[in-house]
C-alpha positions in Angstrom: 19.8 -5.6 -11.3 21.2 -2.6 -9.5 24.5 -3.3 -7.7 23.2 -1.7 -4.5 20.6 -4.4 -4.2 20.9 -7.9 -2.6 18.7 -10.8 -3.5 17.1 -13.1 -0.9 19.1 -16.0 -2.4 22.3 -14.2 -1.7 21.2 -13.5 1.9 20.3 -17.1 2.5 23.6 -18.4 0.9 25.7 -16.0 3.0 23.9 -17.0 6.2 24.4 -20.7 5.5 28.1 -20.1 4.8 28.5 -18.2 8.1 27.2 -21.1 10.2 29.5 -23.5 11.9 29.1 -26.7 14.0 29.0 -24.7 17.3 26.1 -22.4 16.4 22.7 -22.8 18.0 21.1 -22.8 14.6 23.5 -25.1 12.8 20.7 -27.6 12.1 18.4 -25.1 10.3 17.6 -26.0 6.7 17.6 -23.7 3.7 13.8 -23.7 3.5 13.2 -22.3 7.0 16.1 -19.8 6.6 14.5 -18.5 3.4 11.2 -18.3 5.1 12.6 -16.1 7.8 14.6 -14.1 5.3 11.3 -13.2 3.5 9.6 -12.3 6.7 12.6 -10.0 7.6 12.4 -8.3 4.2 8.7 -7.7 4.7 9.2 -6.4 8.2 12.1 -4.2 7.1 10.2 -2.9 4.1 7.2 -1.9 6.1 9.3 0.0 8.7 12.2 1.4 6.7 12.5 0.9 3.0 9.0 1.0 1.6 8.9 -0.1 -2.0 6.7 2.3 -3.9 5.4 1.1 -7.2 3.4 2.9 -9.9 1.0 1.0 -12.1 -1.4 2.0 -14.9 -4.6 0.0 -14.7 -7.7 -0.2 -16.9 -11.0 0.8 -15.4 -13.7 -1.9 -15.6 -17.1 -1.5 -17.1 -18.5 -1.0 -13.6 -16.1 1.8 -12.8 -13.8 -0.4 -10.6 -10.1 -1.1 -10.7 -8.6 -4.3 -9.2 -5.8 -3.8 -6.8 -2.4 -5.4 -7.6 -1.5 -8.8 -6.1 1.4 -7.3 -4.1 -0.7 -4.3 -2.9 -0.2 -3.2 0.8 -1.3 0.4 1.1 -2.4 3.1 -1.3 -0.4 6.4 -1.8 -2.3 8.1 -4.6 -4.6 7.6 -7.6 -4.9 9.7 -10.7 -4.6 10.1 -14.4 -1.7 11.3 -16.6 -2.3 14.5 -18.3 -0.9 15.9 -21.5 1.8 17.6 -19.4 3.1 14.2 -18.3 2.1 14.9 -14.7 -0.1 12.8 -12.5 -3.4 14.6 -11.8 -4.7 13.0 -8.6 -8.1 11.9 -7.6 -9.7 12.8 -4.3 -11.0 10.4 -1.7 -14.8 10.2 -1.5 -16.1 7.8 1.2 -19.7 8.3 -0.1 -19.1 6.4 -3.3 -21.5 3.4 -3.2 -19.8 0.0 -2.7 -22.9 -1.9 -1.6 -23.9 -5.4 -2.8 -27.1 -7.4 -2.8 -28.0 -11.1 -2.6 -28.3 -13.1 -5.8 -31.8 -14.5 -5.9 -33.2 -17.5 -7.7 -36.5 -17.6 -9.6 -38.5 -17.7 -6.3 -36.6 -14.7 -4.8 -34.6 -16.9 -2.5 -30.9 -16.1 -1.8 -28.5 -18.4 -3.7 -25.5 -20.2 -2.1 -23.9 -21.7 -5.2 -20.7 -23.0 -3.5 -22.4 -24.4 -0.4 -20.1 -22.5 2.0 -23.0 -21.1 4.1 -22.6 -17.6 2.7 -25.2 -16.3 0.1 -23.9 -15.2 -3.2 -23.7 -11.4 -3.7 -23.5 -9.1 -6.7 -22.7 -5.4 -7.1 -25.6 -2.9 -6.4 -23.9 0.3 -7.5 -26.9 1.8 -9.3 -28.9 4.5 -7.6 -32.3 3.7 -5.9 -33.4 7.3 -5.2 -34.7 9.6 -7.8 -32.2 12.3 -8.8 -33.1 15.7 -7.4 -34.4 14.4 -4.1 -31.0 13.6 -2.4 -28.0 14.8 -4.4 -27.7 14.9 -8.1 -27.2 17.9 -10.4 -30.6 19.4 -9.8 -30.7 18.9 -6.0 -31.1 21.8 -3.7 -31.1 19.7 -0.5 -27.7 19.7 1.3 -25.8 20.4 -1.9 -26.9 23.8 -3.0 -29.0 26.7 -1.8 -31.2 29.2 -3.6 -30.8 33.0 -2.9 -32.6 35.6 -5.1 -33.1 33.1 -7.9 -29.4 32.0 -7.9 -28.0 28.7 -6.9 -24.9 28.5 -4.8 -22.8 26.1 -2.8 -23.3 25.6 1.0 -20.5 26.9 3.0 -18.2 24.2 4.4 -19.2 21.5 1.9 -17.1 20.4 -1.0 -14.2 22.5 -2.1 -11.1 21.8 -4.0 -10.8 20.5 -7.6 -9.9 16.9 -8.6 -9.9 15.1 -11.9 -12.1 12.4 -10.3 -12.8 10.6 -7.0 -12.2 7.1 -5.6 -12.9 4.9 -2.7 -11.1 1.8 -1.5 -13.3 -1.3 -1.4 -11.3 -3.5 1.0 -13.8 -6.3 1.0 -13.5 -6.9 -2.7 -9.9 -5.7 -2.9 -10.5 -3.0 -5.5 -11.0 0.8 -6.1 -14.3 2.3 -6.9 -13.8 5.1 -9.4 -16.0 8.2 -10.1 -14.7 9.7 -13.3 -14.6 9.2 -17.1 -11.0 8.0 -17.4 -10.6 4.6 -19.2 -7.5 3.9 -17.1 -5.9 5.3 -14.0 -2.4 5.3 -12.4 -2.0 4.1 -8.8 1.1 4.6 -6.7 1.2 2.1 -3.8 3.4 0.4 -1.2 4.2 -3.1 -2.4 5.0 -6.2 -0.5 8.6 -7.0 -1.8 8.5 -10.4 -0.2 5.9 -11.6 -2.7 8.4 -11.2 -5.6 9.9 -14.4 -7.1 13.4 -13.4 -5.9 13.0 -10.4 -3.6 15.7 -7.8 -3.3 16.7 -5.4 -0.6 19.3 -2.6 -0.3 22.8 -3.6 0.6 22.6 -1.5 3.8 19.9 -3.9 5.1 21.8 -7.2 4.5 23.2 -7.4 8.0 19.9 -6.5 9.5 18.1 -9.3 7.6 20.7 -11.8 8.7 20.3 -10.8 12.3 16.5 -11.2 11.9 17.0 -14.7 10.6 19.2 -15.7 13.5 16.8 -14.2 16.1 13.8 -15.9 14.6 15.6 -19.3 14.5 16.5 -19.0 18.2 13.1 -17.8 19.5 11.4 -21.3 19.7 14.5 -23.3 20.7 14.1 -24.5 24.3 17.8 -25.3 24.7 19.0 -21.8 23.9 19.7 -19.5 26.9 17.4 -16.5 27.3 20.4 -14.2 27.3 21.4 -15.4 23.8 17.8 -14.8 22.6 17.7 -11.3 24.1 21.1 -10.5 22.5 19.9 -11.7 19.1 16.8 -9.6 19.4 18.9 -6.5 20.4 21.2 -7.0 17.4 18.3 -7.2 15.0 16.8 -3.9 16.2 20.2 -2.2 16.4 21.2 -3.2 12.9 17.8 -2.1 11.6 18.3 1.3 13.2 21.7 1.6 11.7 20.4 0.7 8.2 17.6 3.2 8.5 20.0 5.9 9.5 22.2 5.1 6.5 19.3 5.0 4.0 17.6 8.2 5.3 20.8 10.3 5.7 20.2 14.0 5.5 23.1 15.5 3.6 24.4 19.1 3.6 23.2 19.5 0.1 19.7 18.5 1.2 19.8 21.2 3.9 20.9 23.9 1.5 18.2 22.9 -1.0 15.5 23.3 1.7 16.9 26.7 2.9 17.1 28.0 -0.7 13.6 26.9 -1.4 12.2 28.8 1.6 14.0 32.1 0.7 13.1 32.5 -3.0 12.8 36.2 -3.9 9.2 37.4 -4.4 8.3 39.5 -7.5 8.1 43.2 -7.0 5.2 45.4 -8.1 
């Protein structure tokens, strides 16, 4: 493990060692401390240090890709070309994600698990004949005919992608339109779902302040001033950690300046 990373176990141990008999939270157990440490790591990760992961996944027979178990939000989808670069897919919200009821022999909906919700299955196949609405031979909405030639309607389509996708949030998967047997997705992951989550060393104090604030929040014998101070320290330490992690150096500024002033070729 990289030396600039701190595990949740280290954070919990350090917090326990720092407590003494006069603290308001001296009766907190390791389990509840770890619980709030994980919540703090999740909160900090979403706001400051988003953990971006890249994963290659196989496309199913029905042109779907199951999202990872630690998935939070999608950044990009694509395929790796011979050049080693990721060629991205475009978003197409018109990809069909519909389902239909599973019927028994008498055409009645089936509720196999008895939860009051009828069973469903994918209904991805088309129900309208090609050439009427969409399709390669369509002239409605997609193409126009002028002097015997077929052209694109102005304002529709545009751009070039290796394929298209749509997020199916209900079934927690991607619907893919393309011929690739596997795709690469880059996504924001929930670090708190790891077996032993880690966080940057810059964030250690912020997570400990978060634990302390959360332990105080529901204690009726703690003065409101102490709770407010704990909350302030959490937000202040998070701000400092964010500033350290996202520092903009002089080298970064020079690189941006040089990029914007590249000499153009002369003709």
